[in-house]
LOKE-736972 format. One line per field, with one value per residue (C-alpha): residue number from 1; x, y, z; chain. Coordinates in steps of 0.001 Angstrom, whole numbers, plus 500000, padded with zeros to 6 digits. Example, Ala and Ser with C-alpha at 12.3 -4.5 7.8 and 13.67 -1.06 7.14 Angstrom:
% residues 2
resi = c(1|2)
east = c(512300|513670)
north = c(495500|498940)
up = c(507800|507140)
chain = c(A|A)
% end
This chain:
% residues 347
resi = c(1|2|3|4|5|6|7|8|9|10|11|12|13|14|15|16|17|18|19|20|21|22|23|24|25|26|27|28|29|30|31|32|33|34|35|36|37|38|39|40|41|42|43|44|45|46|47|48|49|50|51|52|53|54|55|56|57|58|59|60|61|62|63|64|65|66|67|68|69|70|71|72|73|74|75|76|77|78|79|80|81|82|83|84|85|86|87|88|89|90|91|92|93|94|95|96|97|98|99|100|101|102|103|104|105|106|107|108|109|110|111|112|113|114|115|116|117|118|119|120|121|122|123|124|125|126|127|128|129|130|131|132|133|134|135|136|137|138|139|140|141|142|143|144|145|146|147|148|149|150|151|152|153|154|155|156|157|158|159|160|161|162|163|164|165|166|167|168|169|170|171|172|173|174|175|176|177|178|179|180|181|182|183|184|185|186|187|188|189|190|191|192|193|194|195|196|197|198|199|200|201|202|203|204|205|206|207|208|209|210|211|212|213|214|215|216|217|218|219|220|221|222|223|224|225|226|227|228|229|230|231|232|233|234|235|236|237|238|239|240|241|242|243|244|245|246|247|248|249|250|251|252|253|254|255|256|257|258|259|260|261|262|263|264|265|266|267|268|269|270|271|272|273|274|275|276|277|278|279|280|281|282|283|284|285|286|287|288|289|290|291|292|293|294|295|296|297|298|299|300|301|302|303|304|305|306|307|308|309|310|311|312|313|314|315|316|317|318|319|320|321|322|323|324|325|326|327|328|329|330|331|332|333|334|335|336|337|338|339|340|341|342|343|344|345|346|347)
east = c(421142|423767|426922|426246|423252|423499|422247|418998|419861|417886|418657|418175|418859|421954|421195|424472|423145|420626|423192|423548|426341|428482|431995|431560|430486|433534|435791|434772|436877|434408|435900|438766|440997|440950|441799|444680|446098|445914|447718|450451|451112|451028|453454|455870|455918|456560|458975|460949|461028|461956|464668|466219|466331|466906|470530|469903|467156|464723|466076|463139|463959|467558|466382|464215|467079|469404|466837|466003|469509|468375|464839|463494|460124|460536|462919|463743|460359|458426|456741|458323|455935|457326|460854|459786|458068|461212|463511|461969|462410|465870|466853|465533|466758|469535|469775|468870|467302|464626|463184|462017|460682|458566|457266|456340|454524|452591|451357|450406|448636|446859|445434|444287|442577|440734|439639|438314|436488|434666|433683|432475|430218|428720|428547|429122|432022|432056|432568|435158|437098|437129|438116|440933|442408|442144|443911|446726|447460|448542|452288|452380|450859|453260|456367|456756|455578|459040|458877|458695|458163|455705|453260|452596|451875|449713|447709|447082|445874|443566|442114|441551|439786|437423|436644|435993|433594|431673|431458|430355|427644|426284|426762|427259|429556|431830|434723|434787|434860|437943|439467|438793|440638|443530|443768|443671|446408|448586|447888|449217|452259|452776|452559|450986|449146|446584|445005|443339|441059|439529|437194|435435|435444|433720|431028|430457|430158|427586|425701|425630|425072|426547|425406|421834|422732|424505|426314|427427|428524|430589|432124|432921|434614|436633|437772|439039|440702|442413|443750|444970|446778|448582|449692|450247|453785|455063|453315|454879|458322|457801|456763|459799|462299|460631|460823|464569|465265|466415|464712|462932|459180|458159|460256|458668|455801|453596|453874|453063|449886|448804|449179|446335|448733|450466|447195|445745|448847|448672|445015|445546|448472|446379|443423|445341|447637|445102|442776|439599|437518|437954|437501|434436|432848|433495|431845|428957|428257|428604|426186|423602|424001|423534|420399|418770|420018|420090|422922|424172|423419|422706|422855|421900|418362|418084|415059|412225|411624|413958|414366|415487|417622|419345|420225|421173|423544|425399|425830|427057|429449|430876|431316|432438|434504|435597|436206|438282|440404|441006|442093|444306|446019|446429|448446|450093|451991|452966|456702|457904|460399|458137|457529|454899|452939|452427|449683|448415|444725|444177|441165)
north = c(784580|785189|783111|782026|781230|783379|782242|783933|787383|790180|793854|796271|800007|801033|803450|805300|806766|808759|810114|813812|815960|815157|813797|810309|811189|813448|810854|807757|806345|806816|804441|802059|804760|806702|803515|802766|806279|805964|802606|803916|806980|804885|802356|804965|806815|803749|801937|805156|805653|802050|801991|805126|803960|800181|799084|795738|794069|791854|788346|786779|788940|787735|784130|784585|786304|783361|780799|782769|782173|778665|777931|774709|773069|773695|775134|773487|773383|775764|775671|777647|780431|783354|782566|782254|785636|787271|785615|787316|790991|790184|788819|792007|794629|792879|791577|794670|794801|797164|794489|792290|795268|796473|792982|792478|795805|794991|791709|793273|796324|794254|792037|795161|796463|793179|793252|796795|795818|792949|795190|797837|795378|794091|797138|800113|802358|804388|801300|800045|803302|803151|799460|800042|803077|801307|798264|800378|801586|798056|797541|794772|797077|799963|799199|795782|796718|795917|792238|789686|786082|783219|784837|787983|785986|783572|786512|787711|784272|783964|787385|786379|783198|785106|787544|784694|783045|786305|786644|783030|783579|786722|785998|782248|782833|780001|782452|782939|779193|778963|781988|780279|777174|779322|781166|777839|776312|779406|779545|776013|776977|779947|778207|774961|776872|777674|774344|776221|777826|774389|774821|778005|776694|773478|775501|777624|774501|773069|776378|776924|773237|773464|769910|771206|773181|771686|774947|775390|771754|772258|775366|773493|770758|773311|774891|771541|770803|774202|773923|770372|771247|774145|772243|768771|769355|770500|767598|765189|766719|766428|762773|761882|763572|762051|758636|758841|760259|763776|765068|763691|763626|764303|767478|768913|771376|769649|766327|768060|769543|766348|764397|764930|765736|768517|770050|769939|771604|774364|775082|774822|777249|779758|779708|779385|782364|784797|787016|786939|789311|792386|790430|788603|791862|793446|790645|790445|794144|793756|790834|792746|795777|793643|792104|795500|797177|795663|797870|795821|795555|791862|788639|785029|784150|780677|778642|780251|783908|786079|788674|786094|784315|787606|788385|784795|784527|787727|786620|783213|784682|787049|784329|781426|783189|786714|785982|782776|784357|787370|785044|783117|786275|787589|784555|784137|787391|787115|786935|783921|785968|788967|789218|791883|789738|792248|791174|792264|792170|790619|789224)
up = c(802439|805126|805153|808721|810850|813993|817339|818438|819781|821290|820789|823639|823841|825765|828619|828104|824851|826908|829331|828658|830035|833033|833321|831910|828332|827975|829572|827635|824819|821979|819430|818778|817278|820561|822418|820054|820443|824229|824159|821838|824006|827171|825711|824409|827723|829856|827542|827171|830931|831746|829081|830544|834164|833894|834201|832484|830478|832438|832941|831076|828068|828185|828377|825284|823483|824165|823030|819875|818541|817579|816381|817870|818568|822290|824866|828172|829939|827652|824229|821390|820276|822365|821221|817588|817690|819065|816517|813471|814523|815825|812442|810812|813283|815176|818739|820731|824181|822872|820582|823442|825375|822458|821747|825400|825572|822393|823873|827199|825786|823132|825862|827713|824568|824057|827694|827261|824080|825797|828703|826252|824455|827702|829976|827673|826711|829940|832092|829614|829911|833692|833693|831218|832987|836341|834911|833509|837044|838038|838215|835620|833015|833634|835690|834054|830606|829228|830258|827456|828481|828111|830518|828498|825339|827328|828668|825117|824001|827023|826240|822621|823720|826012|823206|820768|823209|823528|819748|819354|821956|820326|816607|816184|813211|812142|811830|815598|816205|814007|815773|819102|817919|816730|820054|821909|819752|820032|823775|824207|822156|824489|827842|828994|831680|828997|829971|832829|830221|829628|832616|831446|827872|828941|830661|827552|825410|827804|827889|824115|823217|819703|818879|818517|815385|812394|811689|815304|815515|812366|813879|817088|815069|813120|816401|817668|814329|814195|817740|817109|813881|815552|818651|817180|815765|819149|820894|818405|819004|822745|822562|820412|822743|825777|824139|823495|826952|826056|829180|832202|831625|835265|835279|832133|832527|829966|831754|835039|833628|831860|835095|837538|840378|838466|837294|840802|842215|839615|840333|844078|843987|842084|844415|847689|847098|845696|847663|845585|847704|845508|842284|843619|844751|841364|839441|841896|841380|837620|837616|839653|837425|834350|835849|836245|833047|829596|828390|825479|821792|821543|823519|823087|824141|825625|826568|828517|829187|827032|829798|832349|829766|828905|832525|833334|830388|831242|834853|833715|831150|833766|836387|834219|831523|832495|836184|835729|833012|835267|838071|835674|834472|838002|839023|835625|835856|839511|839873|841938|843975|844462|848219|847721|845321|842522|840173|836786|836013|832610|830851)
chain = c(A|A|A|A|A|A|A|A|A|A|A|A|A|A|A|A|A|A|A|A|A|A|A|A|A|A|A|A|A|A|A|A|A|A|A|A|A|A|A|A|A|A|A|A|A|A|A|A|A|A|A|A|A|A|A|A|A|A|A|A|A|A|A|A|A|A|A|A|A|A|A|A|A|A|A|A|A|A|A|A|A|A|A|A|A|A|A|A|A|A|A|A|A|A|A|A|A|A|A|A|A|A|A|A|A|A|A|A|A|A|A|A|A|A|A|A|A|A|A|A|A|A|A|A|A|A|A|A|A|A|A|A|A|A|A|A|A|A|A|A|A|A|A|A|A|A|A|A|A|A|A|A|A|A|A|A|A|A|A|A|A|A|A|A|A|A|A|A|A|A|A|A|A|A|A|A|A|A|A|A|A|A|A|A|A|A|A|A|A|A|A|A|A|A|A|A|A|A|A|A|A|A|A|A|A|A|A|A|A|A|A|A|A|A|A|A|A|A|A|A|A|A|A|A|A|A|A|A|A|A|A|A|A|A|A|A|A|A|A|A|A|A|A|A|A|A|A|A|A|A|A|A|A|A|A|A|A|A|A|A|A|A|A|A|A|A|A|A|A|A|A|A|A|A|A|A|A|A|A|A|A|A|A|A|A|A|A|A|A|A|A|A|A|A|A|A|A|A|A|A|A|A|A|A|A|A|A|A|A|A|A|A|A|A|A|A|A|A|A|A|A|A|A|A|A|A|A|A|A|A|A|A|A|A|A|A|A|A|A|A|A|A|A|A|A|A|A)
% end
């Protein structure tokens, strides 16, 4: 008797297994060890290069270094998790500029690996290889690999959430519900902008309807409980300081997001300053490709015809989960004073 009751899934052969010869089979990252080796070499090359040519550490790294000298439940307008993560290696190895650079590169490249893993499970390892190598050509993933701030940790948490939703949809295991709650709680402790993930998450809840299964409803409750337990201490700290007047509530980022005006401004800024044409075209092509080729190992089957349910779910997952999180990461990593508007494509 399995420990969990999976959602109904359908197995379909992957067309890439029948592809003989050519460039793509030689080019694809066959397994996770190859991907890890690529990420390690990429990180070493770029961190080494940036450390040799940069006159000073990035300003965000310096800010985190200053804050890490005193562990608190929050810092100025930001939650504490990025600063906490930096404090531990600095206590072990000393306050060096390289510590923040390595930590930032680990967050960024880990998010890229999760993105590639999701693409591999949906569209196959060849498409995942192309998507990953194309993403690594973006400035944020190479020229700014040494940045460590709230945005890079937020991007990692958003990537983890998207991966957890995919696993929940295809396996239904309670473990992934708990992991989703953990990624949500840690995301809120990274940057309040994680609230933008609530939209895609609400759609996935409506699509999966966990209240129809006792096990899935229990998993959904555990996700909410896990996220609440992780974020509640910081929220309590924030409410106490706001009550005694240690800072002005309207000027704090959390208050801006909780208020409808602040949330609307954040969403409006994201969608008014981003040219979606390339991203829209990419997901439209991916959706059409998915409709014609069932190149995945398993997917939830919903009501009605399994074939139509299979194609519909992949299109919905791409549009409502992968696409919004890509858009969120694109605007998350944009630098406010960057006149050229350099973006990083995350998951």
